[in-house]
N, C-alpha and C positions, 0 to 999 in steps of 0.2 A: 567522591563515592555517591552514596545514596542521599540525596537532598530531601526527597519526599517520598513516602511509600504509602499508596493508597489502594485499598481493597474495596472493589465494587463488585458484588455478586461473586462470580467465579473468576473475575478479571483483576489482575494486579498492575497497577500503573505505578511507575517508578520515574522520578525525576533524577537525571544524572547522565553522565557519559556512559554509553553502552560498553565502551572497551573497559571501562573500570567496573561496571555493575555486572556484566556477564560472568566473570569468575566467581562472584558471589551467589550466583543462582544454582538451584539443584537441576536435576536432569529436565530437559524439555524434549518434546517428541518430534518438533519440526519448527522451521523458521519461515515466516511469511512476511515479506517486508518490501518497502518501496524507499530505498536508501537515496541519500543526495549523491548523485552520480557526476558531478562536476561539469554540469552544462551551464552554470550560472543562470539558472532559470529566472530568478528575479534579483535585481540589484538596483542601487540607486545611481541615477544618472547614466546617460549613454546607453550602449547596447542596442540590440536589434528590435524589431517590432514585438517579438515574443516576450522580451523582458519588459518593455515599456507597457504591454497591455495587462500586466499583472502587478503593477506598482501599487495597487490598493491593498495588497496582502504582503504581510511580513516576510522578508527573505528567509529562505531555508538555510540554517547554519550548516556549513560544510559543503555547500553546492558550489563553491568557488574553487574547489580543488578536486583532483582526481579521487575516485572512490577505490579503496582496496578492500575486496570481500574476504580476505584470508581469515580474519577472525571468525567470521560466520561460518565459513567453510570448515574451519577447524572444530566446530561442534560435532561434526560427523552425523548429522541428521538430515532428513529430506528438507530441501530448501527451495523456496520460490523467491527469486530476487527480480523485481520489476526494474526495468532499466538496464538489464544485462547487456544489451547491445552497445551501451556506452562504455562498458568496461570488459568486453568480451575477451580482450587480450589477457586478462587476469583469470579467465574461467576455463574449465575443461570443456572439451567437445561435448555437446549434448544433442540427443535426438528429440528431446521433450520440451521444446520451447513453447511458451503460452503466448498467444497473440490476442490482444483486446482490440477489435475493430469498433471504433467509436464513431463512425460516420453513418449518416442515413443513406447516402448514395454516393458512387464513384464520381459523379458530376460536380459535386460540392467540393470547394477547396478554400482554405484560408492559410494563415501563417503557422497553424498548429499541425502536428502530425496526425495523419489519418488513423494511425494505430499506435499501440504501445506493446512492448515486448518484454517478456520475463524468461529469464534463464531458469531451468530446474535441473535437479539430478534425479528426477524420478524414474528415469529409464524407460519411459513409455513413448507415445508418438507425440508429434506436435499437434496442438489444438488451437482453435479459434473461438473466441467469445464475442458475439455480435451484440452490442449494446449501445445505443445511441447516446452520446454525451458531448453535446456541441453547444457550448454557451447556455443559453436559456432553454434550448431544445434537448430535453433529456428523457430517457425512457423510465427513469426512476427518480425519486427524491425531488420531484417537481415542486417548485415553490420554496424549496430549502436552500438557503444561500451557502456557496462555497466559502469555507473558512480556512483553507489551506491552498497554496498555489499549486501543489502537485496532488490534490486530493483525488482519490478514486472512488467509484461507486461502491456502496456496501454490497450490491449484487455481484460486483466482479470479485470481491474478497470472498463472498460466499461460495462463488464458483471455484475459487482456488482451493478453499478448504474441502470441497468435494473430492479433490485428488488426494486427500490425506485422511481417508476414513479411520485409520487406526491411531491417529495422532491425538492424543487426549489434552496435552498442553502445548499451545501454539505461542511461539515467541516472535514479537515484532521489535526488533532493537532500535528501529528508527520510526517511532509510533506516530509522529506528526499530529494529525487531528484525531487519531484513534479509530480509524475506519477498519483496521483488521480486528480490533477488539470489539467493535460494535458487531461485526459479522460472528465473532466468537459468541457474543452474548445472545445473539439471535438464534444461533444454531446449538446452544447448549454446550460449547466448548470452553475449556479453561484457556485463558489468555494472559500472557505477560507482555507488557509493553513499557519500552524505555524511551524516554524523550529528553533532549538536552535543553530545549527552549522552554522556559517556565511559562510563557503565554500560550504556547500550543499544548503544553501539558494540561493547563487548566481547561482548554477547549476540549481536549480528549476525555478528561474526567467528566465533563458535563454530558458529552455525547454518548459515553458509555452508560452514564447514570439514566439518561433518557432512554436508551435502548432497553434497559431493564423495566423502566416504568411503563413504557409504550412500545411493546415488542413489534407492533405493526407500523411503526412510524416510518421505517425506511423501506418497506416492501415495495417491490416493483409492481406496476400495473399487472393484470392477468396474464397478458401475453408473455410467453417465456422467451428469453434470448435463445438464439440458436447455437448449437455447438457443432463444429465441423472438423473433420480430420484433414490435415495438410498432407498431401501426397508428394 
């Protein structure tokens, strides 16, 4: 069940298995999360170049088996699920996919994907967020070390929350390093994060606390990433 329960500002961070913890929570208004989607992103020994390039970070629990979004969808609230293209066979058809374009130009390539995709049930149109995030070359959080193998920019999660203007309490049941809750802290939203790994839970607590102490720490440079409609 709940192994640790920490309140930092308007954010509640819970150490435990989200499938056990979610039934214990009250009403939430939306789900924004980046779940482990069974692509074996980081593992010990063998594997492709993608896995080998991230062995300096601890593997994500659950990323070695297919992800089932049923429990999240069962909450019956607006949801943004990153990596939805990896488990789209378990999701309803949607017109409102979100795409994060993280490359500076189409001419640059490496072993990593040029973009990441989120499924949503928002019922709007597909949108693109252009925000460079390529190794040391980043449009935001420059000089801040990555602490999770699938870590997203805070700016990206802030963009996601912009699609949920009426959601007062945001749930991230796969909190990881706490980026969704950092975005909540910066935007004055209430957040609930659940994480199974005690090491990443500690990292999330530190990042959320830092976001409240230094609200400008993760702010992107003055230039704003563009947003485009997919036709």
